[in-house]
N, CA and C atoms of all chains as a GROMACS GRO file, in nm:
protein
  585
    1MET      N    1   0.086  -0.120   0.000
    1MET     CA    2   0.000   0.000   0.000
    1MET      C    3   0.089   0.124   0.000
    2ILE      N    4   0.058   0.215  -0.088
    2ILE     CA    5   0.146   0.333  -0.097
    2ILE      C    6   0.075   0.459  -0.050
    3LEU      N    7   0.155   0.558  -0.019
    3LEU     CA    8   0.107   0.692   0.018
    3LEU      C    9   0.000   0.690   0.128
    4ARG      N   10   0.034   0.629   0.240
    4ARG     CA   11  -0.058   0.631   0.352
    4ARG      C   12  -0.069   0.772   0.409
    5SER      N   13   0.037   0.851   0.389
    5SER     CA   14   0.035   0.988   0.441
    5SER      C   15  -0.053   1.076   0.352
    6HIS      N   16  -0.156   1.133   0.411
    6HIS     CA   17  -0.244   1.220   0.333
    6HIS      C   18  -0.172   1.348   0.293
    7LEU      N   19  -0.079   1.393   0.378
    7LEU     CA   20  -0.004   1.516   0.346
    7LEU      C   21   0.080   1.495   0.221
    8LEU      N   22   0.153   1.382   0.218
    8LEU     CA   23   0.237   1.352   0.102
    8LEU      C   24   0.150   1.332  -0.023
    9SER      N   25   0.038   1.264  -0.007
    9SER     CA   26  -0.054   1.243  -0.122
    9SER      C   27  -0.099   1.378  -0.176
   10MET      N   28  -0.133   1.469  -0.086
   10MET     CA   29  -0.182   1.601  -0.127
   10MET      C   30  -0.072   1.681  -0.198
   11ILE      N   31   0.052   1.670  -0.147
   11ILE     CA   32   0.163   1.745  -0.207
   11ILE      C   33   0.192   1.694  -0.349
   12ILE      N   34   0.193   1.562  -0.365
   12ILE     CA   35   0.218   1.504  -0.499
   12ILE      C   36   0.105   1.540  -0.595
   13TYR      N   37  -0.018   1.535  -0.546
   13TYR     CA   38  -0.135   1.571  -0.628
   13TYR      C   39  -0.122   1.716  -0.674
   14ALA      N   40  -0.088   1.805  -0.579
   14ALA     CA   41  -0.074   1.947  -0.611
   14ALA      C   42   0.036   1.969  -0.714
   15PHE      N   43   0.145   1.891  -0.703
   15PHE     CA   44   0.256   1.905  -0.797
   15PHE      C   45   0.212   1.875  -0.940
   16PHE      N   46   0.146   1.761  -0.959
   16PHE     CA   47   0.104   1.722  -1.094
   16PHE      C   48   0.000   1.818  -1.152
   17VAL      N   49  -0.094   1.859  -1.069
   17VAL     CA   50  -0.197   1.954  -1.117
   17VAL      C   51  -0.130   2.086  -1.157
   18SER      N   52  -0.034   2.131  -1.078
   18SER     CA   53   0.036   2.256  -1.110
   18SER      C   54   0.111   2.246  -1.242
   19VAL      N   55   0.180   2.134  -1.263
   19VAL     CA   56   0.255   2.114  -1.388
   19VAL      C   57   0.161   2.125  -1.508
   20VAL      N   58   0.050   2.051  -1.503
   20VAL     CA   59  -0.042   2.047  -1.618
   20VAL      C   60  -0.105   2.186  -1.641
   21LEU      N   61  -0.155   2.248  -1.535
   21LEU     CA   62  -0.221   2.377  -1.551
   21LEU      C   63  -0.124   2.486  -1.598
   22ALA      N   64  -0.001   2.482  -1.547
   22ALA     CA   65   0.098   2.582  -1.589
   22ALA      C   66   0.130   2.567  -1.738
   23LEU      N   67   0.141   2.442  -1.784
   23LEU     CA   68   0.170   2.419  -1.926
   23LEU      C   69   0.054   2.463  -2.015
   24ILE      N   70  -0.067   2.448  -1.966
   24ILE     CA   71  -0.185   2.484  -2.047
   24ILE      C   72  -0.205   2.636  -2.050
   25ARG      N   73  -0.189   2.698  -1.935
   25ARG     CA   74  -0.235   2.838  -1.922
   25ARG      C   75  -0.130   2.946  -1.945
   26ARG      N   76  -0.003   2.911  -1.950
   26ARG     CA   77   0.100   3.012  -1.972
   26ARG      C   78   0.185   2.977  -2.093
   27PRO      N   79   0.225   3.079  -2.176
   27PRO     CA   80   0.295   3.049  -2.300
   27PRO      C   81   0.447   3.032  -2.288
   28SER      N   82   0.512   3.110  -2.201
   28SER     CA   83   0.659   3.104  -2.197
   28SER      C   84   0.709   3.023  -2.078
   29LYS      N   85   0.837   2.983  -2.089
   29LYS     CA   86   0.898   2.899  -1.987
   29LYS      C   87   0.897   2.966  -1.850
   30LYS      N   88   0.937   3.093  -1.849
   30LYS     CA   89   0.948   3.167  -1.722
   30LYS      C   90   0.811   3.185  -1.657
   31ALA      N   91   0.713   3.222  -1.741
   31ALA     CA   92   0.577   3.244  -1.689
   31ALA      C   93   0.518   3.114  -1.635
   32ARG      N   94   0.552   3.003  -1.702
   32ARG     CA   95   0.502   2.871  -1.658
   32ARG      C   96   0.559   2.834  -1.521
   33LEU      N   97   0.689   2.858  -1.509
   33LEU     CA   98   0.755   2.824  -1.382
   33LEU      C   99   0.694   2.905  -1.267
   34LYS      N  100   0.676   3.034  -1.294
   34LYS     CA  101   0.622   3.124  -1.192
   34LYS      C  102   0.478   3.085  -1.155
   35TYR      N  103   0.397   3.062  -1.257
   35TYR     CA  104   0.256   3.028  -1.234
   35TYR      C  105   0.242   2.891  -1.168
   36GLY      N  106   0.325   2.795  -1.213
   36GLY     CA  107   0.322   2.660  -1.156
   36GLY      C  108   0.358   2.662  -1.008
   37LEU      N  109   0.461   2.740  -0.975
   37LEU     CA  110   0.504   2.752  -0.836
   37LEU      C  111   0.395   2.818  -0.752
   38PHE      N  112   0.334   2.922  -0.811
   38PHE     CA  113   0.225   2.992  -0.741
   38PHE      C  114   0.108   2.897  -0.712
   39LEU      N  115   0.070   2.819  -0.813
   39LEU     CA  116  -0.040   2.724  -0.796
   39LEU      C  117  -0.006   2.619  -0.689
   40PHE      N  118   0.115   2.567  -0.699
   40PHE     CA  119   0.158   2.462  -0.607
   40PHE      C  120   0.154   2.512  -0.462
   41LEU      N  121   0.213   2.630  -0.440
   41LEU     CA  122   0.217   2.684  -0.304
   41LEU      C  123   0.076   2.718  -0.255
   42THR      N  124  -0.007   2.772  -0.346
   42THR     CA  125  -0.145   2.807  -0.307
   42THR      C  126  -0.220   2.681  -0.260
   43MET      N  127  -0.205   2.573  -0.337
   43MET     CA  128  -0.277   2.450  -0.302
   43MET      C  129  -0.225   2.390  -0.172
   44VAL      N  130  -0.092   2.381  -0.157
   44VAL     CA  131  -0.036   2.317  -0.038
   44VAL      C  132  -0.060   2.403   0.086
   45VAL      N  133  -0.022   2.531   0.078
   45VAL     CA  134  -0.040   2.619   0.195
   45VAL      C  135  -0.189   2.637   0.226
   46GLY      N  136  -0.270   2.653   0.121
   46GLY     CA  137  -0.416   2.669   0.140
   46GLY      C  138  -0.476   2.549   0.212
   47ALA      N  139  -0.435   2.428   0.171
   47ALA     CA  140  -0.488   2.307   0.235
   47ALA      C  141  -0.445   2.298   0.381
   48LEU      N  142  -0.318   2.336   0.408
   48LEU     CA  143  -0.270   2.330   0.547
   48LEU      C  144  -0.344   2.432   0.634
   49VAL      N  145  -0.360   2.553   0.582
   49VAL     CA  146  -0.431   2.658   0.657
   49VAL      C  147  -0.575   2.616   0.683
   50PHE      N  148  -0.640   2.563   0.580
   50PHE     CA  149  -0.780   2.521   0.595
   50PHE      C  150  -0.791   2.403   0.691
   51GLY      N  151  -0.690   2.314   0.685
   51GLY     CA  152  -0.688   2.200   0.778
   51GLY      C  153  -0.682   2.247   0.923
   52TRP      N  154  -0.593   2.343   0.952
   52TRP     CA  155  -0.582   2.396   1.088
   52TRP      C  156  -0.708   2.474   1.127
   53PHE      N  157  -0.770   2.539   1.030
   53PHE     CA  158  -0.896   2.610   1.057
   53PHE      C  159  -1.005   2.510   1.100
   54MET      N  160  -1.011   2.397   1.030
   54MET     CA  161  -1.112   2.296   1.065
   54MET      C  162  -1.084   2.235   1.203
   55TYR      N  163  -0.955   2.235   1.241
   55TYR     CA  164  -0.916   2.180   1.372
   55TYR      C  165  -0.984   2.258   1.485
   56LEU      N  166  -1.015   2.384   1.461
   56LEU     CA  167  -1.083   2.466   1.562
   56LEU      C  168  -1.219   2.408   1.599
   57PHE      N  169  -1.279   2.340   1.502
   57PHE     CA  170  -1.414   2.286   1.523
   57PHE      C  171  -1.413   2.135   1.553
   58ALA      N  172  -1.292   2.081   1.575
   58ALA     CA  173  -1.283   1.937   1.604
   58ALA      C  174  -1.338   1.908   1.742
   59ARG      N  175  -1.408   1.796   1.754
   59ARG     CA  176  -1.465   1.762   1.885
   59ARG      C  177  -1.361   1.695   1.972
   60MET      N  178  -1.236   2.008  -3.855
   60MET     CA  179  -1.235   1.861  -3.861
   60MET      C  180  -1.106   1.805  -3.801
   61LYS      N  181  -0.993   1.868  -3.842
   61LYS     CA  182  -0.862   1.824  -3.793
   61LYS      C  183  -0.853   1.850  -3.643
   62ALA      N  184  -0.907   1.966  -3.604
   62ALA     CA  185  -0.903   2.002  -3.462
   62ALA      C  186  -0.979   1.900  -3.378
   63THR      N  187  -1.093   1.855  -3.430
   63THR     CA  188  -1.172   1.755  -3.359
   63THR      C  189  -1.094   1.624  -3.345
   64PHE      N  190  -1.020   1.591  -3.451
   64PHE     CA  191  -0.938   1.469  -3.448
   64PHE      C  192  -0.834   1.478  -3.336
   65TYR      N  193  -0.767   1.594  -3.325
   65TYR     CA  194  -0.666   1.611  -3.220
   65TYR      C  195  -0.731   1.608  -3.081
   66PHE      N  196  -0.852   1.663  -3.073
   66PHE     CA  197  -0.923   1.661  -2.945
   66PHE      C  198  -0.952   1.517  -2.903
   67ILE      N  199  -1.001   1.438  -2.997
   67ILE     CA  200  -1.035   1.298  -2.964
   67ILE      C  201  -0.908   1.218  -2.932
   68ALA      N  202  -0.800   1.245  -3.008
   68ALA     CA  203  -0.673   1.176  -2.981
   68ALA      C  204  -0.626   1.208  -2.840
   69GLY      N  205  -0.633   1.336  -2.802
   69GLY     CA  206  -0.592   1.376  -2.668
   69GLY      C  207  -0.684   1.322  -2.560
   70TRP      N  208  -0.809   1.306  -2.594
   70TRP     CA  209  -0.908   1.252  -2.499
   70TRP      C  210  -0.880   1.103  -2.472
   71LEU      N  211  -0.842   1.032  -2.579
   71LEU     CA  212  -0.813   0.889  -2.566
   71LEU      C  213  -0.686   0.865  -2.485
   72ILE      N  214  -0.578   0.934  -2.524
   72ILE     CA  215  -0.450   0.915  -2.455
   72ILE      C  216  -0.396   1.054  -2.418
   73PRO      N  217  -0.370   1.079  -2.292
   73PRO     CA  218  -0.322   1.212  -2.250
   73PRO      C  219  -0.196   1.254  -2.328
   74GLY      N  220  -0.202   1.372  -2.389
   74GLY     CA  221  -0.085   1.427  -2.458
   74GLY      C  222  -0.073   1.387  -2.604
   75LEU      N  223  -0.154   1.291  -2.649
   75LEU     CA  224  -0.142   1.245  -2.788
   75LEU      C  225  -0.180   1.357  -2.887
   76GLY      N  226  -0.278   1.435  -2.853
   76GLY     CA  227  -0.319   1.548  -2.938
   76GLY      C  228  -0.206   1.647  -2.959
   77HIS      N  229  -0.123   1.665  -2.857
   77HIS     CA  230  -0.008   1.756  -2.867
   77HIS      C  231   0.106   1.690  -2.945
   78LEU      N  232   0.129   1.562  -2.917
   78LEU     CA  233   0.237   1.490  -2.987
   78LEU      C  234   0.214   1.491  -3.138
   79LEU      N  235   0.089   1.468  -3.180
   79LEU     CA  236   0.057   1.465  -3.323
   79LEU      C  237   0.074   1.602  -3.389
   80GLN      N  238   0.071   1.707  -3.305
   80GLN     CA  239   0.092   1.843  -3.359
   80GLN      C  240   0.237   1.890  -3.337
   81LYS      N  241   0.323   1.791  -3.310
   81LYS     CA  242   0.468   1.814  -3.293
   81LYS      C  243   0.503   1.899  -3.172
   82LYS      N  244   0.416   1.898  -3.073
   82LYS     CA  245   0.448   1.962  -2.944
   82LYS      C  246   0.497   1.851  -2.852
   83PHE      N  247   0.618   1.802  -2.882
   83PHE     CA  248   0.666   1.680  -2.817
   83PHE      C  249   0.682   1.693  -2.666
   84TRP      N  250   0.751   1.798  -2.623
   84TRP     CA  251   0.779   1.810  -2.480
   84TRP      C  252   0.652   1.827  -2.399
   85ARG      N  253   0.563   1.912  -2.452
   85ARG     CA  254   0.438   1.937  -2.380
   85ARG      C  255   0.354   1.808  -2.374
   86GLY      N  256   0.347   1.739  -2.487
   86GLY     CA  257   0.271   1.614  -2.492
   86GLY      C  258   0.327   1.511  -2.395
   87ALA      N  259   0.462   1.502  -2.392
   87ALA     CA  260   0.526   1.406  -2.301
   87ALA      C  261   0.499   1.444  -2.155
   88ALA      N  262   0.505   1.574  -2.126
   88ALA     CA  263   0.481   1.620  -1.988
   88ALA      C  264   0.338   1.588  -1.946
   89PHE      N  265   0.244   1.607  -2.038
   89PHE     CA  266   0.103   1.576  -2.006
   89PHE      C  267   0.085   1.426  -1.983
   90PHE      N  268   0.149   1.347  -2.071
   90PHE     CA  269   0.135   1.203  -2.060
   90PHE      C  270   0.191   1.152  -1.927
   91VAL      N  271   0.311   1.202  -1.893
   91VAL     CA  272   0.375   1.157  -1.769
   91VAL      C  273   0.294   1.202  -1.647
   92SER      N  274   0.254   1.328  -1.645
   92SER     CA  275   0.182   1.381  -1.528
   92SER      C  276   0.048   1.311  -1.508
   93ILE      N  277  -0.032   1.308  -1.613
   93ILE     CA  278  -0.166   1.249  -1.600
   93ILE      C  279  -0.156   1.097  -1.583
   94GLY      N  280  -0.061   1.036  -1.656
   94GLY     CA  281  -0.040   0.892  -1.641
   94GLY      C  282   0.003   0.856  -1.499
   95ALA      N  283   0.094   0.936  -1.443
   95ALA     CA  284   0.141   0.910  -1.306
   95ALA      C  285   0.026   0.926  -1.206
   96MET      N  286  -0.055   1.030  -1.226
   96MET     CA  287  -0.169   1.049  -1.134
   96MET      C  288  -0.263   0.929  -1.138
   97THR      N  289  -0.290   0.881  -1.259
   97THR     CA  290  -0.380   0.767  -1.273
   97THR      C  291  -0.320   0.642  -1.211
   98ALA      N  292  -0.190   0.618  -1.240
   98ALA     CA  293  -0.123   0.499  -1.186
   98ALA      C  294  -0.122   0.503  -1.033
   99ILE      N  295  -0.088   0.618  -0.977
   99ILE     CA  296  -0.086   0.631  -0.830
   99ILE      C  297  -0.226   0.606  -0.774
  100GLY      N  298  -0.326   0.663  -0.840
  100GLY     CA  299  -0.465   0.646  -0.795
  100GLY      C  300  -0.506   0.499  -0.795
  101LEU      N  301  -0.467   0.427  -0.900
  101LEU     CA  302  -0.502   0.284  -0.907
  101LEU      C  303  -0.426   0.204  -0.801
  102MET      N  304  -0.298   0.239  -0.779
  102MET     CA  305  -0.219   0.167  -0.678
  102MET      C  306  -0.273   0.192  -0.537
  103MET      N  307  -0.333   0.309  -0.519
  103MET     CA  308  -0.390   0.342  -0.388
  103MET      C  309  -0.525   0.274  -0.365
  104GLY      N  310  -0.574   0.207  -0.467
  104GLY     CA  311  -0.702   0.136  -0.454
  104GLY      C  312  -0.822   0.224  -0.488
  105GLY      N  313  -0.798   0.326  -0.570
  105GLY     CA  314  -0.908   0.416  -0.611
  105GLY      C  315  -1.004   0.348  -0.705
  106LYS      N  316  -1.120   0.407  -0.718
  106LYS     CA  317  -1.225   0.345  -0.800
  106LYS      C  318  -1.251   0.425  -0.928
  107ILE      N  319  -1.269   0.353  -1.038
  107ILE     CA  320  -1.314   0.414  -1.162
  107ILE      C  321  -1.464   0.387  -1.169
  108TYR      N  322  -1.544   0.493  -1.156
  108TYR     CA  323  -1.688   0.475  -1.142
  108TYR      C  324  -1.756   0.445  -1.275
  109PRO      N  325  -1.832   0.337  -1.283
  109PRO     CA  326  -1.908   0.308  -1.405
  109PRO      C  327  -2.041   0.384  -1.404
  110LEU      N  328  -2.109   0.381  -1.514
  110LEU     CA  329  -2.242   0.441  -1.521
  110LEU      C  330  -2.345   0.330  -1.501
  111TYR      N  331  -2.402   0.327  -1.383
  111TYR     CA  332  -2.501   0.223  -1.355
  111TYR      C  333  -2.634   0.265  -1.417
  112LEU      N  334  -2.686   0.182  -1.501
  112LEU     CA  335  -2.815   0.215  -1.561
  112LEU      C  336  -2.908   0.096  -1.556
  113GLU      N  337  -3.026   0.123  -1.505
  113GLU     CA  338  -3.128   0.016  -1.515
  113GLU      C  339  -3.185   0.022  -1.656
  114LYS      N  340  -3.243  -0.087  -1.698
  114LYS     CA  341  -3.302  -0.092  -1.832
  114LYS      C  342  -3.421   0.006  -1.837
  115PRO      N  343  -3.415   0.107  -1.925
  115PRO     CA  344  -3.525   0.204  -1.927
  115PRO      C  345  -3.651   0.150  -1.996
  116HIS      N  346  -3.766   0.192  -1.942
  116HIS     CA  347  -3.893   0.152  -2.004
  116HIS      C  348  -3.936   0.252  -2.111
  117ASN      N  349  -3.894   0.376  -2.095
  117ASN     CA  350  -3.921   0.478  -2.196
  117ASN      C  351  -3.804   0.577  -2.198
  118PRO      N  352  -3.794   0.664  -2.299
  118PRO     CA  353  -3.678   0.754  -2.310
  118PRO      C  354  -3.658   0.841  -2.187
  119LEU      N  355  -3.764   0.885  -2.123
  119LEU     CA  356  -3.752   0.972  -2.005
  119LEU      C  357  -3.689   0.897  -1.887
  120GLN      N  358  -3.713   0.768  -1.886
  120GLN     CA  359  -3.660   0.683  -1.778
  120GLN      C  360  -3.507   0.687  -1.773
  121VAL      N  361  -3.443   0.709  -1.889
  121VAL     CA  362  -3.296   0.715  -1.895
  121VAL      C  363  -3.246   0.826  -1.803
  122ILE      N  364  -3.309   0.942  -1.811
  122ILE     CA  365  -3.267   1.057  -1.729
  122ILE      C  366  -3.301   1.031  -1.582
  123VAL      N  367  -3.420   0.976  -1.559
  123VAL     CA  368  -3.462   0.949  -1.421
  123VAL      C  369  -3.366   0.849  -1.355
  124ASN      N  370  -3.325   0.747  -1.430
  124ASN     CA  371  -3.236   0.644  -1.375
  124ASN      C  372  -3.100   0.699  -1.333
  125LEU      N  373  -3.055   0.806  -1.402
  125LEU     CA  374  -2.926   0.864  -1.368
  125LEU      C  375  -2.922   0.910  -1.224
  126PHE      N  376  -3.036   0.956  -1.172
  126PHE     CA  377  -3.041   1.013  -1.037
  126PHE      C  378  -3.103   0.917  -0.936
  127LYS      N  379  -3.134   0.796  -0.982
  127LYS     CA  380  -3.202   0.701  -0.894
  127LYS      C  381  -3.105   0.615  -0.812
  128LYS      N  382  -2.975   0.641  -0.832
  128LYS     CA  383  -2.877   0.555  -0.768
  128LYS      C  384  -2.868   0.585  -0.619
  129GLU      N  385  -2.791   0.501  -0.550
  129GLU     CA  386  -2.768   0.519  -0.407
  129GLU      C  387  -2.711   0.658  -0.380
  130ASN      N  388  -2.612   0.695  -0.458
  130ASN     CA  389  -2.551   0.826  -0.444
  130ASN      C  390  -2.541   0.892  -0.582
  131PRO      N  391  -2.628   0.991  -0.609
  131PRO     CA  392  -2.628   1.052  -0.743
  131PRO      C  393  -2.497   1.120  -0.778
  132LEU      N  394  -2.416   1.152  -0.676
  132LEU     CA  395  -2.288   1.220  -0.704
  132LEU      C  396  -2.190   1.131  -0.780
  133THR      N  397  -2.215   0.998  -0.778
  133THR     CA  398  -2.126   0.910  -0.853
  133THR      C  399  -2.135   0.937  -1.004
  134LEU      N  400  -2.245   1.003  -1.043
  134LEU     CA  401  -2.257   1.043  -1.184
  134LEU      C  402  -2.145   1.141  -1.220
  135LEU      N  403  -2.114   1.233  -1.127
  135LEU     CA  404  -2.006   1.330  -1.150
  135LEU      C  405  -1.871   1.259  -1.155
  136ALA      N  406  -1.854   1.159  -1.068
  136ALA     CA  407  -1.729   1.081  -1.068
  136ALA      C  408  -1.714   1.007  -1.201
  137PHE      N  409  -1.826   0.956  -1.251
  137PHE     CA  410  -1.824   0.886  -1.381
  137PHE      C  411  -1.780   0.982  -1.492
  138LEU      N  412  -1.837   1.104  -1.491
  138LEU     CA  413  -1.802   1.203  -1.594
  138LEU      C  414  -1.654   1.241  -1.584
  139ALA      N  415  -1.602   1.253  -1.463
  139ALA     CA  416  -1.460   1.285  -1.444
  139ALA      C  417  -1.373   1.170  -1.494
  140ASP      N  418  -1.412   1.048  -1.461
  140ASP     CA  419  -1.331   0.931  -1.499
  140ASP      C  420  -1.326   0.910  -1.650
  141THR      N  421  -1.433   0.949  -1.721
  141THR     CA  422  -1.432   0.931  -1.867
  141THR      C  423  -1.340   1.034  -1.935
  142GLY      N  424  -1.280   1.123  -1.858
  142GLY     CA  425  -1.179   1.215  -1.914
  142GLY      C  426  -1.060   1.139  -1.970
  143ASN      N  427  -1.030   1.024  -1.909
  143ASN     CA  428  -0.928   0.933  -1.962
  143ASN      C  429  -1.003   0.822  -2.035
  144LEU      N  430  -1.040   0.848  -2.158
  144LEU     CA  431  -1.136   0.761  -2.225
  144LEU      C  432  -1.086   0.618  -2.246
  145LEU      N  433  -0.962   0.606  -2.290
  145LEU     CA  434  -0.908   0.472  -2.318
  145LEU      C  435  -0.893   0.392  -2.188
  146LEU      N  436  -0.846   0.460  -2.084
  146LEU     CA  437  -0.831   0.393  -1.955
  146LEU      C  438  -0.968   0.348  -1.905
  147TYR      N  439  -1.068   0.434  -1.921
  147TYR     CA  440  -1.204   0.399  -1.876
  147TYR      C  441  -1.254   0.275  -1.951
  148ALA      N  442  -1.231   0.274  -2.083
  148ALA     CA  443  -1.276   0.160  -2.163
  148ALA      C  444  -1.205   0.031  -2.119
  149PHE      N  445  -1.072   0.042  -2.095
  149PHE     CA  446  -0.996  -0.075  -2.049
  149PHE      C  447  -1.044  -0.122  -1.912
  150ALA      N  448  -1.074  -0.025  -1.826
  150ALA     CA  449  -1.120  -0.060  -1.691
  150ALA      C  450  -1.250  -0.139  -1.697
  151ARG      N  451  -1.337  -0.102  -1.790
  151ARG     CA  452  -1.464  -0.173  -1.804
  151ARG      C  453  -1.444  -0.309  -1.870
  152LEU      N  454  -1.353  -0.312  -1.970
  152LEU     CA  455  -1.330  -0.437  -2.043
  152LEU      C  456  -1.257  -0.541  -1.958
  153PHE      N  457  -1.153  -0.496  -1.887
  153PHE     CA  458  -1.068  -0.592  -1.814
  153PHE      C  459  -1.093  -0.590  -1.663
  154ALA      N  460  -1.196  -0.524  -1.622
  154ALA     CA  461  -1.241  -0.525  -1.482
  154ALA      C  462  -1.132  -0.490  -1.382
  155PHE      N  463  -1.068  -0.373  -1.400
  155PHE     CA  464  -0.979  -0.323  -1.294
  155PHE      C  465  -1.031  -0.186  -1.252
  156GLY      N  466  -0.972  -0.132  -1.147
  156GLY     CA  467  -1.018  -0.003  -1.096
  156GLY      C  468  -1.154  -0.015  -1.028
  157GLU      N  469  -1.175  -0.131  -0.965
  157GLU     CA  470  -1.304  -0.153  -0.896
  157GLU      C  471  -1.307  -0.082  -0.762
  158GLY      N  472  -1.188  -0.043  -0.712
  158GLY     CA  473  -1.180   0.026  -0.584
  158GLY      C  474  -1.168  -0.072  -0.469
  159VAL      N  475  -1.075  -0.040  -0.378
  159VAL     CA  476  -1.056  -0.125  -0.259
  159VAL      C  477  -1.100  -0.042  -0.139
  160LEU      N  478  -1.227  -0.058  -0.104
  160LEU     CA  479  -1.291   0.030  -0.006
  160LEU      C  480  -1.228   0.025   0.133
  161GLU      N  481  -1.171  -0.090   0.169
  161GLU     CA  482  -1.118  -0.102   0.305
  161GLU      C  483  -0.984  -0.033   0.324
  162ARG      N  484  -0.921   0.010   0.216
  162ARG     CA  485  -0.792   0.077   0.229
  162ARG      C  486  -0.811   0.222   0.275
  163VAL      N  487  -0.716   0.270   0.355
  163VAL     CA  488  -0.725   0.410   0.400
  163VAL      C  489  -0.699   0.507   0.285
  164THR      N  490  -0.635   0.455   0.179
  164THR     CA  491  -0.601   0.540   0.066
  164THR      C  492  -0.710   0.541  -0.042
  165PHE      N  493  -0.822   0.474  -0.016
  165PHE     CA  494  -0.927   0.461  -0.119
  165PHE      C  495  -0.977   0.597  -0.169
  166GLU      N  496  -1.012   0.686  -0.074
  166GLU     CA  497  -1.069   0.815  -0.113
  166GLU      C  498  -0.970   0.898  -0.194
  167PHE      N  499  -0.844   0.900  -0.145
  167PHE     CA  500  -0.743   0.979  -0.215
  167PHE      C  501  -0.714   0.920  -0.352
  168GLY      N  502  -0.711   0.788  -0.361
  168GLY     CA  503  -0.688   0.721  -0.489
  168GLY      C  504  -0.796   0.756  -0.590
  169THR      N  505  -0.921   0.756  -0.542
  169THR     CA  506  -1.033   0.793  -0.629
  169THR      C  507  -1.021   0.938  -0.674
  170ALA      N  508  -0.977   1.025  -0.582
  170ALA     CA  509  -0.959   1.166  -0.617
  170ALA      C  510  -0.848   1.183  -0.720
  171TYR      N  511  -0.741   1.102  -0.708
  171TYR     CA  512  -0.631   1.106  -0.806
  171TYR      C  513  -0.684   1.071  -0.946
  172ILE      N  514  -0.762   0.964  -0.954
  172ILE     CA  515  -0.811   0.917  -1.085
  172ILE      C  516  -0.907   1.020  -1.145
  173ALA      N  517  -0.999   1.071  -1.062
  173ALA     CA  518  -1.096   1.171  -1.111
  173ALA      C  519  -1.024   1.299  -1.151
  174GLY      N  520  -0.925   1.341  -1.072
  174GLY     CA  521  -0.849   1.462  -1.104
  174GLY      C  522  -0.775   1.447  -1.236
  175ALA      N  523  -0.716   1.329  -1.258
  175ALA     CA  524  -0.644   1.303  -1.383
  175ALA      C  525  -0.740   1.312  -1.502
  176GLY      N  526  -0.860   1.259  -1.485
  176GLY     CA  527  -0.960   1.264  -1.593
  176GLY      C  528  -1.001   1.408  -1.625
  177LEU      N  529  -1.025   1.486  -1.521
  177LEU     CA  530  -1.066   1.625  -1.543
  177LEU      C  531  -0.953   1.706  -1.608
  178LEU      N  532  -0.829   1.680  -1.564
  178LEU     CA  533  -0.716   1.751  -1.626
  178LEU      C  534  -0.704   1.713  -1.773
  179ASN      N  535  -0.733   1.586  -1.804
  179ASN     CA  536  -0.720   1.543  -1.943
  179ASN      C  537  -0.823   1.610  -2.035
  180TYR      N  538  -0.940   1.642  -1.980
  180TYR     CA  539  -1.037   1.720  -2.060
  180TYR      C  540  -0.973   1.854  -2.101
  181LEU      N  541  -0.907   1.919  -2.003
  181LEU     CA  542  -0.843   2.048  -2.032
  181LEU      C  543  -0.730   2.032  -2.134
  182VAL      N  544  -0.653   1.923  -2.119
  182VAL     CA  545  -0.542   1.899  -2.211
  182VAL      C  546  -0.595   1.875  -2.354
  183ALA      N  547  -0.702   1.797  -2.364
  183ALA     CA  548  -0.760   1.768  -2.497
  183ALA      C  549  -0.814   1.898  -2.559
  184LEU      N  550  -0.876   1.982  -2.476
  184LEU     CA  551  -0.927   2.110  -2.528
  184LEU      C  552  -0.812   2.202  -2.570
  185ASP      N  553  -0.699   2.192  -2.498
  185ASP     CA  554  -0.581   2.270  -2.535
  185ASP      C  555  -0.530   2.228  -2.673
  186ALA      N  556  -0.528   2.095  -2.697
  186ALA     CA  557  -0.486   2.043  -2.828
  186ALA      C  558  -0.581   2.094  -2.937
  187PHE      N  559  -0.710   2.100  -2.904
  187PHE     CA  560  -0.813   2.150  -2.998
  187PHE      C  561  -0.785   2.297  -3.032
  188ASP      N  562  -0.757   2.376  -2.929
  188ASP     CA  563  -0.729   2.519  -2.949
  188ASP      C  564  -0.603   2.542  -3.032
  189ILE      N  565  -0.501   2.460  -3.008
  189ILE     CA  566  -0.376   2.473  -3.085
  189ILE      C  567  -0.404   2.445  -3.233
  190ALA      N  568  -0.482   2.340  -3.259
  190ALA     CA  569  -0.515   2.304  -3.398
  190ALA      C  570  -0.598   2.413  -3.466
  191ARG      N  571  -0.680   2.482  -3.388
  191ARG     CA  572  -0.763   2.591  -3.446
  191ARG      C  573  -0.683   2.720  -3.461
  192GLY      N  574  -0.561   2.723  -3.408
  192GLY     CA  575  -0.477   2.842  -3.420
  192GLY      C  576  -0.503   2.946  -3.313
  193LYS      N  577  -0.580   2.911  -3.212
  193LYS     CA  578  -0.609   3.007  -3.105
  193LYS      C  579  -0.495   3.013  -3.004
  194LYS      N  580  -0.415   2.910  -3.000
  194LYS     CA  581  -0.301   2.904  -2.908
  194LYS      C  582  -0.180   2.852  -2.982
  195THR      N  583  -0.063   2.870  -2.918
  195THR     CA  584   0.060   2.817  -2.983
  195THR      C  585   0.113   2.698  -2.904
   0.00000   0.00000   0.00000
């Protein structure tokens, strides 16, 4: 069984989604790198922040 | 017409629409990324959702049956999974991707497969746009 860690699963998922979306939505190499990094960080940091936010309501 | 061909090629196999238009690196990147997502999803025990349909008694019954399932949201999962058309067809033909519900990775695996399918719709549309000259 692989990727039992949900954090690692989420990071790998975010990486692949960022690669594909950056290649589709930006024309140049530099813009792709910048946009891909932005998407990746938004997804990973956003999920972590939202996860801690939900922790406030944990029973 | 040609654009539609590239769209269908990309829909069948991720990145094929780009490869046929000589966008080798982009096509390879799409194939590797979407292929890896799908492979990881299957290894995690994710499910490729089929379209469950009861035999309709009249044409309207077809639409009614779509929402008569235990969980109507599986219809959305089915639409996402058909984004990888060839994989979906193989999954139905050779009976894999049934999902291993008892695994802790089941939900994430299913999300990986559905995400890969949805991304492939975008990739196929990108190939269509390139063929129409709207993108480079």
